[in-house]
C-alpha positions as CSV (number, residue, x, y, z in Angstrom):
1,M,-44.8,10.1,-24.5
2,A,-45.6,13.7,-25.5
3,R,-45.6,16.2,-22.7
4,P,-49.0,15.9,-21.0
5,V,-51.3,18.9,-21.1
6,I,-53.0,20.9,-18.3
7,L,-56.0,22.6,-19.7
8,A,-57.2,25.9,-18.1
9,V,-60.7,27.2,-18.9
10,D,-62.3,30.5,-17.9
11,D,-64.3,33.1,-19.8
12,D,-63.0,36.0,-17.8
13,P,-59.6,37.0,-19.4
14,P,-57.9,38.4,-16.3
15,V,-58.8,35.2,-14.3
16,L,-57.7,33.0,-17.2
17,R,-54.4,34.8,-17.3
18,A,-54.0,34.3,-13.5
19,V,-54.7,30.6,-13.8
20,E,-52.2,30.2,-16.6
21,R,-49.6,32.2,-14.7
22,D,-49.9,30.1,-11.6
23,L,-50.0,26.8,-13.5
24,R,-47.0,27.7,-15.7
25,A,-44.9,28.8,-12.7
26,R,-45.3,25.4,-11.0
27,Y,-45.8,22.9,-13.8
28,G,-44.6,24.5,-17.0
29,Q,-41.4,22.5,-17.3
30,E,-43.0,19.0,-17.2
31,Q,-46.5,19.8,-18.5
32,R,-47.7,21.9,-21.4
33,I,-50.2,24.6,-20.3
34,V,-53.1,25.2,-22.7
35,A,-55.8,27.8,-22.2
36,A,-59.4,28.1,-23.5
37,D,-61.7,31.0,-23.0
38,S,-65.0,29.1,-23.2
39,G,-66.4,25.6,-22.6
40,Q,-67.0,25.1,-26.3
41,R,-63.5,26.1,-27.2
42,A,-62.2,23.7,-24.5
43,V,-64.2,20.9,-26.1
44,E,-62.6,21.7,-29.5
45,V,-59.1,21.7,-27.9
46,L,-59.7,18.3,-26.3
47,G,-60.9,16.9,-29.6
48,E,-57.7,18.1,-31.3
49,L,-55.5,16.7,-28.5
50,Q,-57.3,13.4,-28.8
51,L,-56.6,13.2,-32.5
52,R,-52.9,13.9,-31.9
53,G,-52.7,11.3,-29.2
54,T,-51.6,13.9,-26.7
55,P,-52.4,13.0,-23.1
56,V,-54.4,15.4,-21.0
57,A,-53.4,15.2,-17.3
58,L,-55.6,17.8,-15.7
59,I,-58.5,20.1,-16.6
60,V,-59.1,23.2,-14.4
61,T,-62.3,25.0,-15.3
62,D,-64.4,27.8,-14.0
63,Q,-68.0,26.8,-13.1
64,R,-69.9,29.9,-14.2
65,M,-69.4,30.4,-18.0
66,P,-72.0,31.4,-20.6
67,G,-73.1,28.7,-23.0
68,M,-71.6,25.8,-21.1
69,T,-70.9,25.5,-17.4
70,G,-67.8,24.0,-16.0
71,T,-69.7,20.8,-14.9
72,E,-71.2,20.5,-18.4
73,L,-67.7,20.8,-19.9
74,L,-66.2,18.2,-17.5
75,A,-69.1,15.8,-18.3
76,Q,-68.1,16.0,-22.1
77,A,-64.4,15.8,-21.1
78,R,-65.0,12.3,-19.7
79,E,-65.4,11.0,-23.2
80,L,-62.6,13.1,-24.8
81,A,-60.0,12.8,-22.1
82,P,-61.2,10.0,-19.8
83,D,-58.0,9.8,-17.8
84,A,-57.7,13.5,-17.1
85,K,-58.2,14.7,-13.5
86,R,-61.0,17.2,-13.2
87,V,-61.0,20.3,-11.0
88,L,-63.7,23.0,-10.7
89,L,-63.1,26.6,-9.8
90,T,-66.1,27.9,-7.9
91,A,-67.4,30.8,-6.0
92,Y,-68.9,30.2,-2.5
93,A,-72.4,30.3,-4.0
94,D,-71.5,27.4,-6.3
95,T,-70.4,25.0,-3.6
96,E,-73.6,22.9,-3.8
97,A,-73.2,22.4,-7.5
98,A,-69.6,21.4,-7.0
99,I,-70.5,18.8,-4.4
100,E,-73.2,17.4,-6.7
101,A,-70.6,17.1,-9.4
102,I,-68.5,14.8,-7.2
103,N,-71.3,12.2,-7.6
104,S,-72.7,13.1,-11.1
105,I,-69.4,13.5,-13.1
106,R,-66.8,12.0,-10.6
107,L,-65.3,15.5,-10.0
108,D,-61.9,15.0,-8.4
109,H,-61.8,18.3,-6.5
110,Y,-63.2,21.8,-6.3
111,I,-61.3,24.9,-5.3
112,L,-62.9,28.2,-4.0
113,K,-61.9,31.4,-5.7
114,P,-59.7,33.3,-5.0
115,W,-57.0,30.6,-4.5
116,D,-54.3,33.0,-3.2
117,P,-51.8,32.1,-2.0
118,P,-51.4,29.2,-4.6
119,E,-48.7,27.5,-2.5
120,E,-51.3,26.8,0.2
121,R,-54.7,26.6,-1.7
122,L,-53.9,25.5,-5.2
123,Y,-50.6,23.6,-5.6
124,P,-51.1,20.9,-2.9
125,V,-54.4,19.8,-4.5
126,L,-53.0,19.8,-8.0
127,D,-49.7,18.1,-6.9
128,D,-51.7,15.2,-5.5
129,L,-54.0,14.9,-8.5
130,L,-51.1,14.9,-11.0
131,A,-49.3,12.3,-8.9
132,D,-52.4,10.1,-9.2
133,W,-52.6,10.7,-12.9
134,R,-49.0,9.7,-13.4
135,A,-49.5,6.5,-11.5
136,Q,-52.5,5.5,-13.6
137,V,-51.7,6.8,-17.1
138,Q,-50.7,4.3,-19.8
139,P,-47.8,5.7,-21.8
140,A,-46.0,4.0,-24.6
141,F,-44.9,0.8,-23.0
142,E,-41.3,0.5,-21.9
143,G,-41.5,-1.7,-18.8
144,V,-41.4,-5.3,-17.8
145,R,-42.8,-8.0,-20.1
146,L,-44.1,-11.3,-18.7
147,V,-44.4,-14.2,-21.0
148,G,-46.4,-17.3,-20.1
149,S,-49.6,-19.2,-20.4
150,R,-52.9,-18.0,-19.1
151,W,-53.3,-21.4,-17.5
152,S,-50.1,-21.0,-15.4
153,P,-50.6,-20.4,-11.7
154,R,-47.1,-18.9,-11.5
155,V,-48.0,-16.4,-14.3
156,H,-50.9,-15.2,-12.1
157,E,-48.6,-15.0,-9.0
158,I,-46.0,-12.8,-10.9
159,K,-48.8,-10.6,-12.3
160,D,-50.2,-10.1,-8.9
161,F,-46.8,-9.4,-7.4
162,L,-45.9,-6.8,-10.1
163,A,-49.3,-5.1,-9.9
164,R,-49.3,-4.9,-6.1
165,N,-45.8,-3.4,-6.1
166,L,-47.0,-0.8,-8.7
167,V,-44.6,-2.1,-11.3
168,P,-45.9,-1.5,-14.9
169,Y,-45.8,-4.7,-16.9
170,R,-47.2,-6.2,-20.1
171,W,-48.3,-9.8,-20.1
172,L,-47.9,-11.8,-23.4
173,D,-50.0,-14.9,-23.5
174,L,-48.4,-18.0,-25.0
175,E,-51.7,-19.7,-25.6
176,P,-53.4,-19.2,-29.1
177,P,-56.1,-16.5,-29.0
178,T,-59.6,-17.7,-28.8
179,G,-61.5,-14.5,-29.3
180,T,-62.5,-12.8,-32.6
181,V,-63.1,-9.1,-33.6
182,G,-65.8,-8.6,-36.2
183,G,-65.7,-12.4,-37.0
184,Q,-61.9,-12.3,-37.6
185,P,-59.1,-13.5,-35.4
186,D,-58.0,-11.0,-32.8
187,A,-55.1,-9.3,-34.5
188,T,-53.7,-7.8,-31.3
189,A,-53.7,-11.1,-29.5
190,T,-52.1,-12.8,-32.5
191,A,-49.4,-10.2,-32.6
192,D,-48.8,-10.6,-28.9
193,L,-48.5,-14.4,-29.4
194,R,-45.8,-13.9,-32.1
195,E,-43.9,-11.5,-29.9
196,A,-44.1,-13.9,-26.9
197,E,-42.8,-16.8,-29.0
198,Q,-39.9,-14.7,-30.3
199,L,-38.9,-13.6,-26.8
200,V,-38.8,-17.3,-25.7
201,R,-36.6,-18.1,-28.7
202,S,-34.3,-15.2,-28.1
203,A,-33.9,-16.0,-24.4
204,G,-33.1,-19.6,-25.4
205,I,-35.2,-21.2,-22.7
206,E,-37.3,-24.4,-22.7
207,P,-41.0,-24.6,-22.0
208,A,-40.4,-26.2,-18.6
209,Q,-38.5,-23.0,-17.6
210,L,-41.5,-20.7,-18.2
211,P,-42.7,-18.1,-17.3
212,L,-40.2,-15.7,-18.7
213,V,-39.7,-12.1,-17.3
214,V,-38.0,-9.6,-19.6
215,F,-36.8,-6.3,-18.1
216,P,-36.4,-3.0,-19.9
217,D,-32.6,-3.3,-20.1
218,G,-32.9,-6.6,-21.9
219,A,-32.0,-8.8,-18.9
220,H,-34.4,-11.8,-18.4
221,L,-35.2,-14.4,-15.8
222,A,-36.7,-17.8,-16.5
223,G,-39.1,-19.2,-13.8
224,P,-38.0,-16.6,-11.2
225,T,-39.1,-16.3,-7.6
226,N,-40.8,-13.0,-6.6
227,L,-37.6,-12.2,-4.6
228,E,-35.5,-12.6,-7.8
229,V,-37.8,-10.3,-9.7
230,A,-37.7,-7.7,-7.0
231,E,-33.9,-7.7,-6.8
232,Q,-33.7,-7.3,-10.6
233,L,-36.1,-4.4,-10.4
234,G,-34.0,-2.7,-7.8
235,L,-36.6,-3.1,-5.0
236,R,-35.1,-3.0,-1.5
237,T,-35.1,-6.6,-0.2
238,H,-32.3,-6.5,2.5
239,P,-31.9,-4.3,5.5
240,T,-29.2,-1.6,5.4
241,A,-28.5,-1.6,9.1
242,P,-28.2,-4.3,11.8
243,F,-30.1,-2.2,14.5
244,Y,-33.4,-0.3,14.4
245,D,-35.5,1.5,17.0
246,L,-38.7,0.0,15.5
247,A,-39.1,-3.0,13.3
248,I,-42.6,-3.5,11.7
249,V,-43.6,-6.9,10.4
250,G,-46.3,-6.5,7.8
251,G,-47.0,-3.7,5.2
252,G,-50.8,-3.4,5.4
253,P,-52.5,-0.2,6.5
254,A,-51.5,-0.7,10.2
255,G,-47.9,-1.3,9.3
256,L,-47.7,1.5,6.8
257,A,-49.3,4.0,9.3
258,A,-46.7,2.9,12.0
259,A,-43.9,3.4,9.5
260,V,-45.1,6.9,8.7
261,Y,-45.5,7.9,12.3
262,G,-42.4,6.1,13.6
263,A,-40.2,7.7,11.0
264,S,-41.8,11.1,11.4
265,E,-41.1,11.0,15.2
266,G,-37.4,10.3,14.8
267,L,-37.4,6.5,15.3
268,K,-35.1,4.5,13.0
269,T,-37.8,2.4,11.4
270,V,-37.8,-0.6,9.1
271,L,-40.9,-2.2,7.6
272,I,-40.8,-5.8,6.4
273,E,-43.5,-7.1,4.0
274,R,-43.5,-10.7,2.6
275,E,-45.6,-10.0,-0.5
276,A,-46.2,-6.3,-1.4
277,P,-47.0,-3.2,0.6
278,G,-50.8,-2.7,1.1
279,G,-51.7,-6.2,2.3
280,Q,-55.3,-7.2,1.5
281,A,-56.3,-3.5,1.4
282,G,-53.8,-3.0,-1.4
283,T,-55.9,-5.3,-3.6
284,T,-59.1,-3.5,-2.9
285,S,-60.6,-2.1,-6.1
286,R,-62.4,0.9,-4.4
287,I,-62.5,2.3,-0.9
288,E,-65.4,4.8,-0.5
289,N,-65.7,5.1,3.2
290,Y,-62.2,6.3,4.1
291,L,-62.1,9.7,5.7
292,G,-60.9,12.6,3.5
293,F,-61.6,10.9,0.1
294,P,-65.1,11.8,-0.9
295,V,-64.9,10.2,-4.4
296,G,-63.1,7.1,-3.0
297,L,-59.7,5.7,-3.9
298,S,-58.3,2.3,-4.8
299,G,-56.2,0.2,-2.4
300,A,-53.3,0.6,-4.8
301,D,-53.6,4.4,-4.6
302,L,-53.7,4.3,-0.8
303,T,-50.7,2.0,-0.7
304,R,-48.7,4.2,-3.1
305,R,-49.4,7.3,-1.1
306,A,-48.5,5.6,2.2
307,V,-45.3,4.0,0.9
308,S,-44.1,7.3,-0.7
309,Q,-44.9,9.1,2.5
310,A,-43.0,6.6,4.7
311,A,-40.0,6.6,2.4
312,R,-39.9,10.4,2.3
313,L,-39.9,10.5,6.1
314,G,-37.0,8.1,6.3
315,A,-38.6,4.7,6.9
316,E,-36.9,1.7,5.2
317,V,-39.3,-0.7,3.4
318,L,-38.2,-4.2,2.5
319,S,-40.4,-6.2,0.0
320,P,-40.7,-9.0,-0.7
321,Q,-39.1,-10.3,2.5
322,E,-40.5,-12.6,5.2
323,V,-39.8,-12.8,8.9
324,V,-39.6,-16.4,10.1
325,E,-38.5,-16.1,13.7
326,L,-38.7,-13.7,16.6
327,R,-36.1,-14.1,19.4
328,V,-35.7,-12.3,22.7
329,G,-32.3,-11.2,23.7
330,D,-32.5,-8.1,25.9
331,P,-32.1,-5.3,25.2
332,Y,-33.1,-6.2,21.7
333,R,-35.7,-8.3,19.8
334,T,-34.1,-10.2,17.0
335,L,-35.9,-11.0,13.7
336,R,-34.6,-13.7,11.4
337,L,-35.6,-13.3,7.8
338,S,-36.3,-16.0,5.2
339,D,-32.9,-15.6,3.5
340,G,-31.1,-16.3,6.8
341,S,-30.2,-12.7,7.6
342,E,-31.1,-11.0,10.9
343,L,-31.8,-7.6,12.3
344,N,-32.3,-6.3,15.8
345,A,-34.8,-3.7,17.1
346,H,-35.6,-2.1,20.4
347,A,-39.3,-2.5,19.7
348,V,-41.3,-4.6,17.3
349,L,-44.8,-4.1,15.8
350,L,-46.5,-7.2,14.4
351,A,-49.0,-6.1,11.7
352,M,-49.1,-9.1,9.4
353,G,-52.8,-8.9,8.8
354,V,-54.7,-12.0,7.7
355,A,-54.9,-14.2,4.6
356,Y,-58.1,-15.5,3.0
357,R,-59.1,-18.9,4.1
358,T,-58.9,-21.7,1.5
359,I,-61.9,-23.7,0.4
360,D,-61.6,-27.5,0.3
361,A,-64.4,-28.0,-2.3
362,P,-63.4,-30.4,-5.1
363,G,-61.5,-28.8,-8.0
364,V,-60.6,-25.6,-6.2
365,A,-57.0,-26.5,-5.4
366,E,-56.3,-27.9,-8.9
367,L,-57.7,-24.8,-10.6
368,T,-56.2,-22.2,-8.2
369,G,-54.4,-19.7,-10.4
370,R,-56.1,-21.1,-13.5
371,G,-59.4,-19.4,-13.1
372,V,-59.8,-19.7,-9.3
373,F,-58.2,-16.8,-7.3
374,Y,-58.1,-15.7,-3.7
375,G,-58.8,-12.0,-3.8
376,A,-56.8,-10.4,-6.7
377,A,-59.8,-9.0,-8.4
378,I,-57.9,-6.1,-9.8
379,T,-55.1,-8.2,-11.3
380,E,-57.4,-10.4,-13.3
381,A,-60.2,-8.0,-14.1
382,L,-59.2,-7.2,-17.7
383,Q,-59.3,-10.9,-18.5
384,T,-62.9,-11.1,-17.5
385,R,-64.2,-8.7,-20.1
386,G,-67.5,-9.9,-21.6
387,Q,-67.4,-13.1,-19.5
388,A,-69.4,-14.5,-16.6
389,V,-67.6,-14.7,-13.2
390,A,-68.5,-15.6,-9.7
391,I,-67.4,-14.3,-6.3
392,V,-67.7,-16.2,-3.0
393,G,-68.0,-14.0,0.1
394,G,-70.3,-11.7,2.0
395,G,-68.0,-9.1,3.4
396,N,-66.8,-5.7,2.1
397,S,-63.9,-7.1,0.1
398,A,-66.3,-9.4,-1.8
399,G,-68.8,-6.5,-2.4
400,Q,-66.1,-4.1,-3.6
401,A,-64.8,-6.8,-6.0
402,A,-68.3,-7.5,-7.3
403,V,-68.9,-3.8,-8.1
404,Y,-65.4,-3.4,-9.7
405,L,-65.7,-6.6,-11.8
406,A,-69.1,-5.7,-13.0
407,G,-67.5,-2.9,-15.0
408,F,-65.7,-5.6,-17.1
409,A,-67.6,-8.9,-16.9
410,R,-70.8,-9.6,-18.6
411,Q,-72.3,-11.1,-15.4
412,V,-71.1,-11.3,-11.8
413,V,-72.7,-13.9,-9.5
414,L,-72.1,-13.2,-5.8
415,L,-72.5,-16.3,-3.7
416,V,-73.3,-15.5,0.0
417,R,-73.8,-18.2,2.7
418,G,-75.8,-15.9,4.9
419,S,-79.4,-14.9,4.5
420,A,-78.7,-11.2,4.0
421,L,-75.9,-9.0,2.7
422,S,-76.3,-6.7,5.7
423,Q,-74.9,-9.4,8.0
424,G,-71.4,-8.6,6.8
425,M,-71.4,-5.8,4.3
426,S,-71.5,-2.0,4.6
427,Q,-74.8,-0.3,3.5
428,Y,-73.1,1.8,0.8
429,L,-71.9,-1.3,-0.9
430,I,-75.2,-3.1,-0.7
431,E,-76.8,-0.1,-2.4
432,Q,-74.2,-0.1,-5.2
433,I,-74.7,-3.8,-5.7
434,E,-78.5,-3.4,-5.9
435,A,-78.1,-0.6,-8.4
436,T,-75.8,-2.7,-10.7
437,P,-77.9,-4.7,-13.2
438,N,-75.3,-7.3,-14.1
439,I,-74.6,-8.4,-10.5
440,E,-76.7,-11.4,-9.3
441,V,-76.8,-12.1,-5.6
442,R,-77.5,-15.6,-4.4
443,L,-78.1,-15.7,-0.7
444,G,-78.0,-19.0,1.3
445,T,-75.6,-20.4,-1.4
446,A,-72.3,-22.1,-1.1
447,L,-69.6,-23.3,-3.5
448,Q,-69.6,-27.1,-3.9
449,R,-67.3,-27.8,-6.8
450,A,-65.0,-26.1,-9.4
451,V,-65.1,-27.7,-12.8
452,G,-62.6,-27.4,-15.7
453,E,-59.8,-29.1,-17.5
454,H,-57.1,-26.6,-18.4
455,G,-58.9,-23.7,-16.7
456,L,-62.1,-23.0,-14.8
457,E,-65.3,-23.7,-16.9
458,A,-68.1,-23.8,-14.4
459,I,-68.9,-24.1,-10.7
460,E,-71.5,-26.2,-8.9
461,V,-73.4,-24.4,-6.1
462,G,-76.0,-25.3,-3.6
463,P,-77.2,-24.8,0.0
464,P,-74.4,-24.6,2.7
465,G,-73.3,-27.9,4.1
466,P,-72.0,-31.1,2.4
467,P,-73.9,-31.9,-0.8
468,A,-75.9,-35.1,-0.7
469,E,-74.8,-37.7,-3.3
470,G,-76.8,-37.1,-6.5
471,S,-78.6,-34.2,-4.8
472,A,-80.8,-32.2,-7.1
473,R,-80.4,-29.2,-4.9
474,S,-77.1,-28.3,-6.6
475,S,-76.9,-26.4,-9.9
476,S,-74.1,-25.6,-12.4
477,V,-73.1,-22.1,-13.2
478,P,-70.9,-21.5,-16.3
479,V,-68.1,-19.1,-15.3
480,S,-64.6,-18.3,-16.5
481,A,-63.3,-17.0,-13.2
482,L,-64.0,-17.5,-9.5
483,F,-62.8,-15.0,-6.8
484,L,-62.8,-16.2,-3.2
485,F,-63.2,-13.8,-0.2
486,I,-64.1,-16.2,2.6
487,G,-62.9,-15.0,5.9
488,A,-59.5,-14.7,7.3
489,R,-56.7,-16.6,9.2
490,P,-53.7,-14.9,10.8
491,N,-50.2,-15.8,9.7
492,T,-48.9,-16.3,13.3
493,A,-47.8,-19.9,13.4
494,W,-44.1,-18.8,13.5
495,L,-44.8,-17.1,16.8
496,D,-46.0,-20.2,18.5
497,G,-44.4,-20.5,22.0
498,V,-43.1,-17.0,21.8
499,I,-46.2,-14.8,22.1
500,L,-49.7,-15.7,23.5
501,R,-52.3,-16.3,20.8
502,D,-56.0,-17.1,21.0
503,A,-57.5,-20.3,19.8
504,A,-57.7,-19.0,16.2
505,G,-54.1,-17.8,16.2
506,F,-54.8,-14.0,16.7
507,L,-52.5,-12.2,19.0
508,E,-53.6,-11.3,22.5
509,T,-52.8,-7.7,23.5
510,G,-53.3,-5.4,26.5
511,P,-56.3,-6.2,28.7
512,T,-57.2,-9.4,26.9
513,L,-53.9,-10.9,28.1
514,A,-55.1,-10.8,31.7
515,P,-58.9,-10.2,31.8
516,D,-58.9,-10.5,35.6
517,G,-56.3,-7.8,36.1
518,E,-53.5,-10.2,36.7
519,R,-50.2,-10.0,34.7
520,P,-49.9,-12.5,31.8
521,R,-47.9,-15.6,32.3
522,G,-44.2,-14.9,32.0
523,W,-44.6,-11.1,32.3
524,A,-41.6,-9.8,34.2
525,L,-42.3,-6.1,34.3
526,A,-43.9,-4.3,37.3
527,R,-46.3,-2.4,35.0
528,A,-49.2,-4.0,33.1
529,P,-49.0,-4.4,29.3
530,F,-49.9,-1.4,27.2
531,L,-53.1,-1.5,25.3
532,L,-51.5,-2.9,22.1
533,E,-48.7,-4.7,23.7
534,T,-48.4,-8.5,23.4
535,S,-47.3,-10.9,26.1
536,L,-43.7,-10.1,25.2
537,P,-42.7,-6.6,26.4
538,G,-41.7,-4.2,23.6
539,V,-43.6,-6.3,21.0
540,F,-46.9,-4.8,19.9
541,A,-49.7,-5.9,17.6
542,A,-52.0,-3.8,15.4
543,G,-54.6,-4.3,12.7
544,D,-56.4,-7.5,11.7
545,V,-53.8,-9.8,13.3
546,R,-54.8,-8.6,16.8
547,H,-57.5,-10.5,18.8
548,H,-60.9,-8.8,18.6
549,S,-59.7,-6.0,16.3
550,V,-62.1,-4.0,14.1
551,K,-61.7,-5.3,10.6
552,R,-61.7,-1.9,8.9
553,I,-58.9,0.1,7.1
554,A,-59.3,3.2,9.2
555,S,-59.2,1.2,12.4
556,A,-55.9,-0.5,11.3
557,V,-54.4,2.9,10.5
558,G,-55.4,4.2,13.9
559,E,-53.9,1.2,15.7
560,G,-50.7,1.4,13.8
561,S,-50.4,5.1,14.8
562,M,-51.2,4.3,18.4
563,A,-48.6,1.5,18.5
564,V,-45.9,4.0,17.8
565,Q,-46.9,6.1,20.9
566,F,-46.7,2.9,23.0
567,A,-43.3,2.1,21.6
568,H,-42.1,5.5,22.6
569,Q,-43.4,4.9,26.2
570,Y,-41.7,1.5,26.2
571,L,-38.4,3.0,25.0
572,A,-38.6,5.8,27.6
573,D,-39.3,3.4,30.5
574,R,-36.3,1.1,29.7
């Protein structure tokens, strides 16, 4: 890929030279710095770069310019350089226009002039935006290739694993293309099919061994597990030490926050995640109510930032790796992993989150991974382009998926058992759904059946409750994909008999362990359990896995951070 461009725009020559100077000093080696002395000239430059196929990473423009304001320029830039990050340089009097631009043109940031010193007021903002751009840009492809049928559940699982671990990949479908372009067979899909068939032949594998994963160095795996893929990619899957101060089970927002704070405060910290860092939050298409991000961010962006921050501070992240047993052997707590290895820690934080509940409606199990998906809206979104899809659920995850998929699918049908979206969804999402014309909300409606031979073709829906035989109250909805967001269940069965759980399997902590002020059964310490401490001293719980937790990302982050302070107290008292 050619060196990406940072475009600086200002009609005041001295200011433009100052912007160029500061940009070149920091970014000149990796990016090409281009200047334009007017909005119109900037539009011409962007057109020339588009024709050459040169990527534009960042546009930094003044707001007050004759002929074309900065916001007007950035509005046009959305067409000419849609992936570029957009920054407005403003005077204090222009702050209101800059805030309006956040909503009207999806402005990424505004910076008040003067920005001296740039090390404090300019570079931190641009560093963050450029890191985001690098994570999202699509360069000439040189990554992992996945070969397999669109009807293969295992193909979907590998796609989801790669996407959630932020590994660039290209999927090559082994099924003949069904779409046309201008009445002719889709040439791109046909070429992809030929490439897929050639890769299978070159690898010398049989159809029963599919899917095939081909790596950039030419190595390949047939029908691999996620762990095998991770090891080939060089992801860390095994602990590097036998002892840790703090071991965190689960890499969602609570676990990642604990990893950041634990490592930053000097604790030797390891985080163990069985699928991919981010948890359910990592699959969220857009988070718009998280403090400090006025234009929102995706779950993948939040995860990438958190993992990078934890690693920089010294935390060890193992993924994919699963904890299957917790044993008590003072002074340590021992965790046994799914591969048979073990590690010991002074303190343990359980932050496994929850998983979506399954639906036992006829056809759902048979078509899971072949048009029926639990969550995973981001992974499969591109395959829904121009098609009709359905979503089951009335919470924020379902609402976020509906808004995101509406940008690809021809129609999105949202099935909600309740009588109002407000029963489980934030108001900002309700307003977005109401303003999106291709989202249809069906209240008081439940999924009754999934229908399809090779893949999903339609769903049958009706009022909640078991459908009556031959009931005319059910109706058929043709859809090519169904996304399920229907409540949650904790993954805590492996803790049975070790830690107290409520009737639903959520972990009891702090006051809920002994509501009458008595110490919990088997509690040997003189003190009462800390707020986030489980029935086993030195073992804490945070996030959605905890009894009566608040099911919000910000709350999980707060609990993960608090748990580190309690771990410090526990270690100090020992």
